[in-house]
mmCIF file of the C-alpha atoms, coordinates in Angstrom:
data_MODEL
# 
_entry.id   MODEL 
# 
loop_
_atom_site.group_PDB 
_atom_site.id 
_atom_site.type_symbol 
_atom_site.label_atom_id 
_atom_site.label_alt_id 
_atom_site.label_comp_id 
_atom_site.label_asym_id 
_atom_site.label_entity_id 
_atom_site.label_seq_id 
_atom_site.pdbx_PDB_ins_code 
_atom_site.Cartn_x 
_atom_site.Cartn_y 
_atom_site.Cartn_z 
_atom_site.occupancy 
_atom_site.B_iso_or_equiv 
_atom_site.pdbx_formal_charge 
_atom_site.auth_seq_id 
_atom_site.auth_comp_id 
_atom_site.auth_asym_id 
_atom_site.auth_atom_id 
_atom_site.pdbx_PDB_model_num 
ATOM 1   C CA . MET A 1 1   ? 6.279   -21.638 0.349   1.00 0.00 ? 1   MET A CA 1 
ATOM 2   C CA . GLN A 1 2   ? 5.451   -19.849 -2.870  1.00 0.00 ? 2   GLN A CA 1 
ATOM 3   C CA . LEU A 1 3   ? 2.409   -17.797 -4.113  1.00 0.00 ? 3   LEU A CA 1 
ATOM 4   C CA . SER A 1 4   ? 0.026   -19.645 -6.228  1.00 0.00 ? 4   SER A CA 1 
ATOM 5   C CA . PRO A 1 5   ? 0.176   -18.754 -10.033 1.00 0.00 ? 5   PRO A CA 1 
ATOM 6   C CA . ILE A 1 6   ? -3.161  -17.010 -9.942  1.00 0.00 ? 6   ILE A CA 1 
ATOM 7   C CA . THR A 1 7   ? -2.015  -14.816 -7.036  1.00 0.00 ? 7   THR A CA 1 
ATOM 8   C CA . SER A 1 8   ? 1.309   -14.098 -8.674  1.00 0.00 ? 8   SER A CA 1 
ATOM 9   C CA . TYR A 1 9   ? -0.531  -13.153 -11.867 1.00 0.00 ? 9   TYR A CA 1 
ATOM 10  C CA . HIS A 1 10  ? -3.026  -10.810 -10.004 1.00 0.00 ? 10  HIS A CA 1 
ATOM 11  C CA . LEU A 1 11  ? -0.109  -9.129  -8.095  1.00 0.00 ? 11  LEU A CA 1 
ATOM 12  C CA . ARG A 1 12  ? 1.729   -8.604  -11.406 1.00 0.00 ? 12  ARG A CA 1 
ATOM 13  C CA . LYS A 1 13  ? -1.232  -7.145  -12.899 1.00 0.00 ? 13  LYS A CA 1 
ATOM 14  C CA . LEU A 1 14  ? -1.732  -4.704  -9.948  1.00 0.00 ? 14  LEU A CA 1 
ATOM 15  C CA . LEU A 1 15  ? 1.887   -3.694  -9.816  1.00 0.00 ? 15  LEU A CA 1 
ATOM 16  C CA . ARG A 1 16  ? 1.669   -2.815  -13.682 1.00 0.00 ? 16  ARG A CA 1 
ATOM 17  C CA . GLN A 1 17  ? -1.678  -0.894  -13.323 1.00 0.00 ? 17  GLN A CA 1 
ATOM 18  C CA . ARG A 1 18  ? -0.574  1.114   -10.262 1.00 0.00 ? 18  ARG A CA 1 
ATOM 19  C CA . SER A 1 19  ? 3.201   1.647   -10.942 1.00 0.00 ? 19  SER A CA 1 
ATOM 20  C CA . ASP A 1 20  ? 2.831   5.348   -11.225 1.00 0.00 ? 20  ASP A CA 1 
ATOM 21  C CA . ARG A 1 21  ? 1.420   5.641   -7.706  1.00 0.00 ? 21  ARG A CA 1 
ATOM 22  C CA . LEU A 1 22  ? 3.943   3.154   -5.943  1.00 0.00 ? 22  LEU A CA 1 
ATOM 23  C CA . GLN A 1 23  ? 6.764   4.325   -3.838  1.00 0.00 ? 23  GLN A CA 1 
ATOM 24  C CA . PRO A 1 24  ? 9.028   1.529   -2.182  1.00 0.00 ? 24  PRO A CA 1 
ATOM 25  C CA . LEU A 1 25  ? 9.046   1.718   1.623   1.00 0.00 ? 25  LEU A CA 1 
ATOM 26  C CA . ALA A 1 26  ? 12.736  0.334   1.501   1.00 0.00 ? 26  ALA A CA 1 
ATOM 27  C CA . THR A 1 27  ? 15.384  0.415   -1.087  1.00 0.00 ? 27  THR A CA 1 
ATOM 28  C CA . ILE A 1 28  ? 14.996  -2.372  -3.630  1.00 0.00 ? 28  ILE A CA 1 
ATOM 29  C CA . ALA A 1 29  ? 17.889  -2.559  -5.998  1.00 0.00 ? 29  ALA A CA 1 
ATOM 30  C CA . PHE A 1 30  ? 16.655  -1.732  -9.574  1.00 0.00 ? 30  PHE A CA 1 
ATOM 31  C CA . SER A 1 31  ? 19.146  -0.689  -12.234 1.00 0.00 ? 31  SER A CA 1 
ATOM 32  C CA . GLN A 1 32  ? 16.600  1.864   -13.609 1.00 0.00 ? 32  GLN A CA 1 
ATOM 33  C CA . PRO A 1 33  ? 13.448  3.470   -12.162 1.00 0.00 ? 33  PRO A CA 1 
ATOM 34  C CA . PRO A 1 34  ? 11.028  0.470   -11.587 1.00 0.00 ? 34  PRO A CA 1 
ATOM 35  C CA . GLN A 1 35  ? 8.894   -0.656  -14.490 1.00 0.00 ? 35  GLN A CA 1 
ATOM 36  C CA . TYR A 1 36  ? 7.173   -3.379  -12.473 1.00 0.00 ? 36  TYR A CA 1 
ATOM 37  C CA . THR A 1 37  ? 7.350   -6.155  -14.733 1.00 0.00 ? 37  THR A CA 1 
ATOM 38  C CA . ASP A 1 38  ? 7.371   -9.841  -13.981 1.00 0.00 ? 38  ASP A CA 1 
ATOM 39  C CA . ALA A 1 39  ? 11.031  -9.606  -12.787 1.00 0.00 ? 39  ALA A CA 1 
ATOM 40  C CA . SER A 1 40  ? 9.910   -6.734  -10.520 1.00 0.00 ? 40  SER A CA 1 
ATOM 41  C CA . LEU A 1 41  ? 7.666   -8.904  -8.549  1.00 0.00 ? 41  LEU A CA 1 
ATOM 42  C CA . ASP A 1 42  ? 10.321  -11.522 -8.282  1.00 0.00 ? 42  ASP A CA 1 
ATOM 43  C CA . ALA A 1 43  ? 12.736  -8.982  -6.813  1.00 0.00 ? 43  ALA A CA 1 
ATOM 44  C CA . VAL A 1 44  ? 10.087  -7.682  -4.429  1.00 0.00 ? 44  VAL A CA 1 
ATOM 45  C CA . TRP A 1 45  ? 9.401   -11.185 -3.299  1.00 0.00 ? 45  TRP A CA 1 
ATOM 46  C CA . GLN A 1 46  ? 12.834  -11.986 -2.808  1.00 0.00 ? 46  GLN A CA 1 
ATOM 47  C CA . ASN A 1 47  ? 13.566  -8.861  -0.852  1.00 0.00 ? 47  ASN A CA 1 
ATOM 48  C CA . LEU A 1 48  ? 10.430  -9.754  1.296   1.00 0.00 ? 48  LEU A CA 1 
ATOM 49  C CA . CYS A 1 49  ? 11.775  -13.384 1.891   1.00 0.00 ? 49  CYS A CA 1 
ATOM 50  C CA . GLN A 1 50  ? 15.033  -12.140 2.866   1.00 0.00 ? 50  GLN A CA 1 
ATOM 51  C CA . GLN A 1 51  ? 13.650  -9.659  5.469   1.00 0.00 ? 51  GLN A CA 1 
ATOM 52  C CA . GLN A 1 52  ? 10.874  -11.809 6.895   1.00 0.00 ? 52  GLN A CA 1 
ATOM 53  C CA . SER A 1 53  ? 11.308  -14.966 8.771   1.00 0.00 ? 53  SER A CA 1 
ATOM 54  C CA . GLU A 1 54  ? 7.560   -15.769 8.615   1.00 0.00 ? 54  GLU A CA 1 
ATOM 55  C CA . VAL A 1 55  ? 7.278   -16.160 4.690   1.00 0.00 ? 55  VAL A CA 1 
ATOM 56  C CA . GLY A 1 56  ? 4.293   -18.750 5.158   1.00 0.00 ? 56  GLY A CA 1 
ATOM 57  C CA . VAL A 1 57  ? 2.504   -16.001 7.048   1.00 0.00 ? 57  VAL A CA 1 
ATOM 58  C CA . ILE A 1 58  ? 3.121   -13.498 4.253   1.00 0.00 ? 58  ILE A CA 1 
ATOM 59  C CA . VAL A 1 59  ? 1.999   -16.037 1.575   1.00 0.00 ? 59  VAL A CA 1 
ATOM 60  C CA . GLN A 1 60  ? -1.323  -16.715 3.403   1.00 0.00 ? 60  GLN A CA 1 
ATOM 61  C CA . LYS A 1 61  ? -1.872  -12.993 3.838   1.00 0.00 ? 61  LYS A CA 1 
ATOM 62  C CA . LEU A 1 62  ? -1.343  -12.119 0.224   1.00 0.00 ? 62  LEU A CA 1 
ATOM 63  C CA . GLU A 1 63  ? -3.464  -15.143 -0.944  1.00 0.00 ? 63  GLU A CA 1 
ATOM 64  C CA . GLY A 1 64  ? -6.214  -14.169 1.152   1.00 0.00 ? 64  GLY A CA 1 
ATOM 65  C CA . LEU A 1 65  ? -6.012  -10.312 0.151   1.00 0.00 ? 65  LEU A CA 1 
ATOM 66  C CA . VAL A 1 66  ? -5.826  -11.291 -3.421  1.00 0.00 ? 66  VAL A CA 1 
ATOM 67  C CA . SER A 1 67  ? -8.930  -13.347 -3.252  1.00 0.00 ? 67  SER A CA 1 
ATOM 68  C CA . LEU A 1 68  ? -10.722 -10.592 -1.548  1.00 0.00 ? 68  LEU A CA 1 
ATOM 69  C CA . HIS A 1 69  ? -9.512  -8.080  -3.971  1.00 0.00 ? 69  HIS A CA 1 
ATOM 70  C CA . GLN A 1 70  ? -10.813 -10.177 -7.007  1.00 0.00 ? 70  GLN A CA 1 
ATOM 71  C CA . ALA A 1 71  ? -14.171 -10.526 -5.179  1.00 0.00 ? 71  ALA A CA 1 
ATOM 72  C CA . LEU A 1 72  ? -14.495 -6.905  -4.576  1.00 0.00 ? 72  LEU A CA 1 
ATOM 73  C CA . GLU A 1 73  ? -13.516 -6.121  -8.247  1.00 0.00 ? 73  GLU A CA 1 
ATOM 74  C CA . LYS A 1 74  ? -16.295 -8.247  -9.461  1.00 0.00 ? 74  LYS A CA 1 
ATOM 75  C CA . GLN A 1 75  ? -18.772 -5.916  -7.378  1.00 0.00 ? 75  GLN A CA 1 
ATOM 76  C CA . GLY A 1 76  ? -17.965 -2.885  -9.438  1.00 0.00 ? 76  GLY A CA 1 
ATOM 77  C CA . SER A 1 77  ? -17.999 0.544   -7.973  1.00 0.00 ? 77  SER A CA 1 
ATOM 78  C CA . MET A 1 78  ? -20.137 -0.487  -4.923  1.00 0.00 ? 78  MET A CA 1 
ATOM 79  C CA . TYR A 1 79  ? -17.172 -1.390  -2.848  1.00 0.00 ? 79  TYR A CA 1 
ATOM 80  C CA . SER A 1 80  ? -14.467 1.003   -4.363  1.00 0.00 ? 80  SER A CA 1 
ATOM 81  C CA . LYS A 1 81  ? -13.243 2.218   -0.942  1.00 0.00 ? 81  LYS A CA 1 
ATOM 82  C CA . ASP A 1 82  ? -12.921 -1.312  0.313   1.00 0.00 ? 82  ASP A CA 1 
ATOM 83  C CA . LEU A 1 83  ? -11.149 -2.196  -2.942  1.00 0.00 ? 83  LEU A CA 1 
ATOM 84  C CA . ALA A 1 84  ? -8.655  0.734   -2.482  1.00 0.00 ? 84  ALA A CA 1 
ATOM 85  C CA . SER A 1 85  ? -8.131  -0.238  1.213   1.00 0.00 ? 85  SER A CA 1 
ATOM 86  C CA . VAL A 1 86  ? -7.362  -3.918  0.085   1.00 0.00 ? 86  VAL A CA 1 
ATOM 87  C CA . GLU A 1 87  ? -4.920  -2.738  -2.490  1.00 0.00 ? 87  GLU A CA 1 
ATOM 88  C CA . GLU A 1 88  ? -3.280  -0.472  -0.073  1.00 0.00 ? 88  GLU A CA 1 
ATOM 89  C CA . THR A 1 89  ? -2.782  -3.399  2.176   1.00 0.00 ? 89  THR A CA 1 
ATOM 90  C CA . ILE A 1 90  ? -1.495  -5.556  -0.506  1.00 0.00 ? 90  ILE A CA 1 
ATOM 91  C CA . PHE A 1 91  ? 1.243   -3.049  -1.554  1.00 0.00 ? 91  PHE A CA 1 
ATOM 92  C CA . GLN A 1 92  ? 2.153   -2.432  2.178   1.00 0.00 ? 92  GLN A CA 1 
ATOM 93  C CA . THR A 1 93  ? 2.727   -6.175  2.523   1.00 0.00 ? 93  THR A CA 1 
ATOM 94  C CA . LEU A 1 94  ? 4.877   -6.155  -0.685  1.00 0.00 ? 94  LEU A CA 1 
ATOM 95  C CA . GLY A 1 95  ? 6.931   -3.214  0.761   1.00 0.00 ? 95  GLY A CA 1 
ATOM 96  C CA . PHE A 1 96  ? 5.225   -0.310  -1.088  1.00 0.00 ? 96  PHE A CA 1 
ATOM 97  C CA . ARG A 1 97  ? 3.115   2.605   -0.142  1.00 0.00 ? 97  ARG A CA 1 
ATOM 98  C CA . MET A 1 98  ? 0.717   4.284   -2.527  1.00 0.00 ? 98  MET A CA 1 
ATOM 99  C CA . ALA A 1 99  ? 1.021   8.091   -3.337  1.00 0.00 ? 99  ALA A CA 1 
ATOM 100 C CA . ASN A 1 100 ? -2.098  9.772   -2.136  1.00 0.00 ? 100 ASN A CA 1 
ATOM 101 C CA . ASP A 1 101 ? -1.951  12.830  -4.513  1.00 0.00 ? 101 ASP A CA 1 
ATOM 102 C CA . MET A 1 102 ? -3.505  10.885  -7.398  1.00 0.00 ? 102 MET A CA 1 
ATOM 103 C CA . PRO A 1 103 ? -7.228  9.729   -7.587  1.00 0.00 ? 103 PRO A CA 1 
ATOM 104 C CA . PRO A 1 104 ? -7.795  5.955   -7.502  1.00 0.00 ? 104 PRO A CA 1 
ATOM 105 C CA . ILE A 1 105 ? -7.707  4.153   -10.742 1.00 0.00 ? 105 ILE A CA 1 
ATOM 106 C CA . SER A 1 106 ? -10.883 2.287   -11.510 1.00 0.00 ? 106 SER A CA 1 
ATOM 107 C CA . PRO A 1 107 ? -10.789 -1.499  -12.257 1.00 0.00 ? 107 PRO A CA 1 
# 
């Protein structure tokens, strides 16, 4: 099971936007410090698939989280805390944690 193109695009966009705040939960083999390009999401995804037997569950979770993230983004700053929480869950699902020493980036 694979992510939809829209979900993949949105995840890549989030990785690029938040790259300065992400720290891997596990070691992922990058030849240089991560720049979170399209290849990065592919590497993260392959690593997740190797570690998880329930890939279908992960795909469904990410699809739902990305849909929720897109809906919250459209609402503006009214739901900024909810948006940050969804982003944190997305990144945890992908194997990252967000550094808390920096303020959230507005969409």
